[in-house]
C-alpha positions as CSV (number, residue, x, y, z in Angstrom):
1,M,-102.2,27.8,123.2
2,N,-104.6,28.6,126.6
3,L,-103.9,25.1,127.9
4,M,-100.4,23.8,127.9
5,L,-100.9,19.8,127.7
6,F,-98.5,17.4,128.4
7,E,-98.2,13.4,128.5
8,K,-98.0,11.7,131.9
9,S,-94.8,10.1,130.6
10,E,-93.1,13.0,130.8
11,W,-93.5,14.4,134.0
12,S,-91.4,13.0,137.0
13,H,-90.6,13.9,140.4
14,N,-87.6,16.7,139.0
15,G,-90.7,18.4,136.7
16,L,-91.8,18.3,133.4
17,V,-89.5,19.5,130.9
18,V,-90.7,20.7,127.1
19,T,-88.9,21.6,124.1
20,G,-90.3,22.6,120.5
21,R,-93.5,24.5,119.8
22,R,-94.5,24.3,123.7
23,A,-91.1,25.6,124.8
24,E,-91.4,28.2,122.0
25,H,-94.5,29.5,123.0
26,I,-94.0,29.6,126.7
27,V,-90.5,31.9,125.9
28,N,-91.4,33.5,123.2
29,I,-95.4,33.9,122.8
30,L,-96.3,34.3,126.1
31,G,-92.8,36.2,127.2
32,L,-92.7,34.3,130.5
33,R,-89.6,34.5,133.2
34,V,-88.4,31.9,135.9
35,G,-90.9,32.4,138.4
36,D,-93.9,33.0,136.3
37,T,-96.8,30.4,135.9
38,L,-99.1,29.3,133.0
39,R,-102.2,26.7,132.9
40,V,-101.4,23.1,132.1
41,G,-102.9,19.9,131.8
42,E,-102.3,16.2,131.6
43,L,-103.5,14.6,128.6
44,N,-106.8,12.7,129.6
45,G,-106.2,14.0,133.0
46,L,-106.4,16.9,135.6
47,V,-105.9,20.8,135.0
48,G,-103.7,22.4,137.1
49,S,-100.9,25.3,137.1
50,A,-97.0,25.3,136.3
51,V,-94.4,27.6,137.8
52,L,-91.4,28.3,135.0
53,E,-88.2,27.2,136.9
54,Q,-85.7,27.5,134.3
55,V,-85.0,28.2,130.5
56,S,-82.1,26.4,129.1
57,G,-81.2,26.5,125.4
58,N,-84.4,25.1,123.4
59,S,-86.1,23.4,126.7
60,V,-88.2,24.6,129.5
61,T,-88.4,23.2,133.0
62,L,-91.8,23.5,135.0
63,S,-92.6,22.5,138.2
64,V,-96.5,21.3,137.7
65,E,-99.3,21.2,140.3
66,L,-102.7,19.5,138.9
67,R,-105.5,20.0,141.3
68,D,-109.0,20.7,138.8
69,E,-111.1,18.2,137.0
70,P,-111.3,19.1,133.0
71,P,-114.7,19.8,131.7
72,P,-117.2,16.9,131.7
73,M,-116.8,14.7,128.8
74,P,-118.9,16.5,125.8
75,S,-122.2,14.4,125.1
76,V,-121.8,14.5,120.9
77,E,-120.1,12.0,118.7
78,L,-119.7,13.4,115.5
79,I,-119.8,10.9,112.0
80,L,-118.4,12.5,109.3
81,A,-118.1,11.5,105.5
82,L,-114.5,12.1,105.2
83,P,-113.7,15.2,103.7
84,R,-110.5,16.8,101.4
85,P,-107.8,16.5,103.7
86,I,-107.0,20.2,104.1
87,M,-110.8,20.8,105.3
88,L,-110.4,17.7,107.4
89,Q,-107.7,19.4,109.1
90,R,-110.0,22.3,110.0
91,I,-112.7,20.1,111.0
92,L,-110.7,17.7,113.4
93,K,-109.3,21.0,115.3
94,Q,-112.4,22.9,115.4
95,A,-114.7,20.3,116.3
96,T,-112.5,19.4,119.2
97,V,-112.9,23.2,120.3
98,L,-116.2,22.8,120.5
99,G,-116.3,19.5,122.1
100,V,-116.8,15.7,120.7
101,S,-116.3,12.7,122.6
102,A,-115.4,10.9,119.2
103,I,-115.1,11.4,115.4
104,H,-116.1,8.4,113.4
105,L,-114.7,9.3,109.7
106,I,-116.5,7.1,107.3
107,R,-116.8,6.4,103.4
108,S,-119.7,7.5,101.5
109,R,-120.7,7.4,97.8
110,R,-119.3,10.8,97.4
111,V,-116.2,10.5,99.1
112,E,-113.1,9.6,97.0
113,K,-111.1,6.6,98.0
114,S,-108.0,8.4,97.6
115,F,-108.9,10.7,100.7
116,F,-108.5,7.3,102.9
117,H,-104.3,7.6,101.8
118,S,-104.0,10.9,103.0
119,P,-100.9,11.6,105.7
120,V,-103.5,13.5,107.6
121,L,-105.2,10.5,108.7
122,Q,-101.9,9.2,110.5
123,P,-102.2,9.1,114.3
124,E,-99.7,11.3,114.8
125,K,-100.8,13.9,112.6
126,I,-104.6,13.6,114.2
127,K,-103.1,14.1,117.5
128,K,-101.4,16.9,116.9
129,L,-104.9,18.6,115.4
130,L,-107.0,17.2,118.5
131,T,-104.2,18.5,121.0
132,E,-104.2,22.0,119.2
133,G,-107.8,21.9,119.9
134,L,-108.1,20.9,123.5
135,E,-105.3,23.6,123.9
136,Q,-107.7,26.3,122.9
137,A,-110.5,25.1,124.5
138,M,-108.8,24.5,127.9
139,D,-109.9,20.8,128.2
140,T,-107.9,17.9,128.5
141,R,-110.3,15.1,127.1
142,M,-109.4,14.0,123.7
143,P,-111.7,12.4,121.2
144,E,-111.4,9.1,120.1
145,V,-111.1,9.4,116.4
146,H,-112.2,6.0,114.3
147,I,-111.7,5.4,110.5
148,Y,-114.4,3.1,108.5
149,Q,-113.5,2.6,104.9
150,R,-116.7,1.2,104.0
151,F,-120.1,2.6,104.6
152,K,-122.4,-0.6,105.1
153,P,-120.6,-2.3,107.7
154,F,-120.6,1.2,109.3
155,V,-124.0,1.6,109.3
156,E,-125.0,-2.3,110.2
157,D,-122.0,-3.2,112.8
158,V,-121.5,0.3,114.1
159,V,-124.1,2.4,114.6
160,P,-126.2,0.2,116.5
161,T,-123.7,0.5,119.1
162,L,-123.5,3.9,119.6
163,D,-125.6,5.3,122.4
164,G,-127.6,8.5,121.9
165,I,-130.2,9.9,119.9
166,G,-128.9,9.8,116.2
167,L,-129.2,13.3,114.3
168,L,-129.0,13.4,110.3
169,A,-127.9,16.8,108.9
170,H,-129.5,16.9,105.2
171,P,-131.1,19.7,103.1
172,G,-134.6,18.9,101.8
173,T,-136.7,18.4,104.9
174,K,-138.3,21.4,107.2
175,T,-137.8,19.6,110.4
176,T,-135.0,21.6,112.6
177,L,-133.1,20.8,115.8
178,V,-135.6,22.5,117.8
179,D,-138.5,20.1,116.4
180,V,-136.5,17.4,117.2
181,F,-135.8,18.3,120.8
182,G,-139.3,20.2,121.6
183,H,-140.3,23.5,121.4
184,G,-141.3,24.1,125.4
185,A,-138.2,24.4,127.5
186,G,-139.6,21.6,129.7
187,E,-139.5,19.2,126.9
188,K,-136.3,20.1,125.3
189,E,-134.7,20.0,128.5
190,S,-136.0,16.7,129.3
191,R,-134.9,15.2,126.4
192,Y,-131.8,17.1,125.5
193,E,-130.0,16.1,128.8
194,R,-131.2,12.6,128.9
195,D,-129.6,11.6,125.5
196,K,-126.2,11.8,124.0
197,K,-126.5,13.3,120.6
198,I,-124.8,11.3,117.6
199,L,-124.6,13.9,114.7
200,A,-123.7,12.9,111.3
201,V,-122.7,15.1,108.8
202,G,-122.6,14.3,104.7
203,P,-119.9,15.3,102.1
204,E,-119.9,18.2,99.9
205,G,-122.5,16.6,97.6
206,G,-124.6,15.4,100.5
207,W,-125.7,11.8,101.4
208,S,-127.2,9.8,99.0
209,A,-130.7,8.5,99.4
210,Y,-129.5,5.2,100.2
211,E,-127.4,6.8,103.0
212,C,-130.1,8.8,104.5
213,Q,-132.4,5.8,104.2
214,C,-129.8,3.4,106.1
215,F,-129.5,6.3,109.2
216,L,-133.2,6.8,109.0
217,D,-133.6,3.1,109.6
218,R,-131.7,3.2,112.6
219,D,-133.9,6.2,114.1
220,F,-131.9,8.6,113.2
221,K,-133.8,12.1,112.8
222,M,-133.5,14.2,109.8
223,F,-133.2,17.5,110.2
224,T,-131.8,20.9,108.1
225,M,-130.2,24.3,109.0
226,G,-131.9,26.0,106.5
227,S,-131.7,26.7,102.7
228,R,-128.3,28.1,102.3
229,I,-125.5,25.2,101.1
230,L,-122.3,25.2,103.7
231,H,-119.1,23.6,103.0
232,V,-118.9,20.7,105.3
233,D,-116.2,22.5,107.8
234,T,-118.5,25.6,108.1
235,A,-121.5,23.4,108.5
236,V,-119.9,21.0,111.2
237,V,-119.1,24.1,113.2
238,A,-122.6,25.6,113.0
239,L,-124.2,22.5,113.8
240,L,-122.2,21.8,117.0
241,A,-122.8,25.4,118.0
242,Q,-126.4,24.9,117.4
243,L,-126.5,21.9,119.8
244,A,-124.3,24.0,122.2
245,L,-126.9,26.6,122.2
246,L,-129.7,24.0,122.8
247,R,-127.5,22.5,125.6
248,D,-126.9,26.1,127.4
249,C,-130.3,27.9,126.9
């Protein structure tokens, strides 16, 4: 927990009182004492610092000062064919750590219907995983998460409303992300900086030919990371890292 997050409703003129996981982390993991400070942030708000004022039983009282803007909103949205629940938990957290503005969990031909009944998709569970990712990345801007149980309505009705260049991760092509955004530094910068990115990552068995064509018909650019076959959670991290490298280089 590099940044302790709290809801606006938790904070009053009497200070911020936290219990449970956050209080335990402050006292037992960080080993803070009265008068010590830590980094805090209001969910979807400013970042600042807090002074530990009191430890009472299982609760901790903090005085908070917020003064800094959080990092800019990430320019990447993730379209993800819903993976197995245990893998989804890892992806939700790690995608948030690396930075996405929204996650669209969708049905595809190789996604089992039972995945959509997983407790991981409960709003409070999703929020917990995203919060852990934000705490690690020292950010406050929580990604939006949308769930779609039918593929065709998603690509026909939702995809056209998304803003950005569509990127379809799929083996079987020789095009790379560098090819998509141009080889020269000036060319890469002009296109990469201008466009938001919409990254589509398929299920363990990959997108079907029909699904690929649906994305291509909506101007998505198909690209590959190479010949090695990755698990979905590994692929998501690797792809977001490649986009971050293109952004920063």
